[in-house]
N, C-alpha and C positions, 0 to 999 in steps of 0.2 A: 878290752876297755875296763879299767879299774877306777872306781870312784871312791872317795872318802868324804864323809861329811860328819859333823859333830853337832850334838844337841846337848842341852843341859841348862842349868840355872843361869849360867853366864853366856851372854850372846857374843861377847868378844873377849879375847885374851883368855887367861886361865880362870878356872872355876874358883869361887871363894874357898878358903881353907875349910876342910871338913865336908865339902860336898864333892860328889863325883860327877863327871860328865860322861855321857855315853857317845861313843863314835861308832860308825858303821862302815864295814867294808862291803863293797858292792861290785858285782861283775855280771856280765850278760853273755849268753850264748844261744844258739838256735838248736834245733833238733828235738828229739824226744827226751824223756827223763833219763834214760840210760846214758845218752850223750851228755846230759848235764852232770851226771855223776862222774863221768870220765873227765870232763872239763874241770870239775871241782878237784879231783885228784891231781891234775896237772897244775892248776892254779896254786895248790898248796906247796908246790916246789918252787914257785916264783917269788923272788924278793919283792918287797914293796918298794915302789919308786921313791916315795917320800921317807922311807925308813928301811934302808937296805939291810940292816941287821935282823930284820923280821921277815917272815914269810906271809904270803896272802893266806887268809883264813887260818892263821896260826891258832892252835888249841881247839879247833873244830874238827871233829872226827868224821862227820858225814854231812850230807845235805838232804833235807827232807822237803817234799812238796807241801804247801799249805792248804791246797784245795784241788779238787778234781776239775774244776771249771776254769776256762780261759777268761782272763780279765781283759776287758776292752780298752783300758786306759792305763798307761804306764805310771802316771802320777798316783792313781788310785792304788795300783799294785805296790808302789813304793811306800805309800803311807800305811797300807795294810801290813807290809813286812816290817816296817819300823815299829808299829804297835806290837807286833807279835814276837819280834826278836828279843831274846833274853841274853844279856851279857854273860850269864853264868851257865848257859846251856852249852853242851858239848857238840852242838851241830849248828849249821847254817840253814836258812829257810829259802825256798824257791817258789816263785809264782810264774805261771805261764801267762804271757801278755801277747795280745794281738793288736798291733799298732801299724797303721798305714799299710794294711794288707800283708804284713809280715808277722809270723809267730816267733817269739823269742822267750827265753827264760831270764828272769831277774833273780839273782842269787844274792842274799844279804846275811850278814852276821853282825851282832852287836858286841861291843867291848866297852869296859869301863876304864877311864883314865885313872 
């Protein structure tokens, strides 16, 4: 499952001239963090569905966990990752989430348009 969402000063259409918008690439997987790293390497080989000339997590060299604790709410984890992701960082961030009795990892990277 790959998600893309955009934030920035413009809520619709393109950002005003001279401002940048941040968009995020997100994917999820289960398992331990070693499995997350293996998934991340595999995802980097996959083209983006909405932009086939680019690869998933392009420009990101690795994935790093943001905390040792498991987060009990996916929306909280997503907001935390969105706050912590830096478009200029050479890595993606991951948070372990427990939702509906299932553990999964939410992996996110930020990019500027």
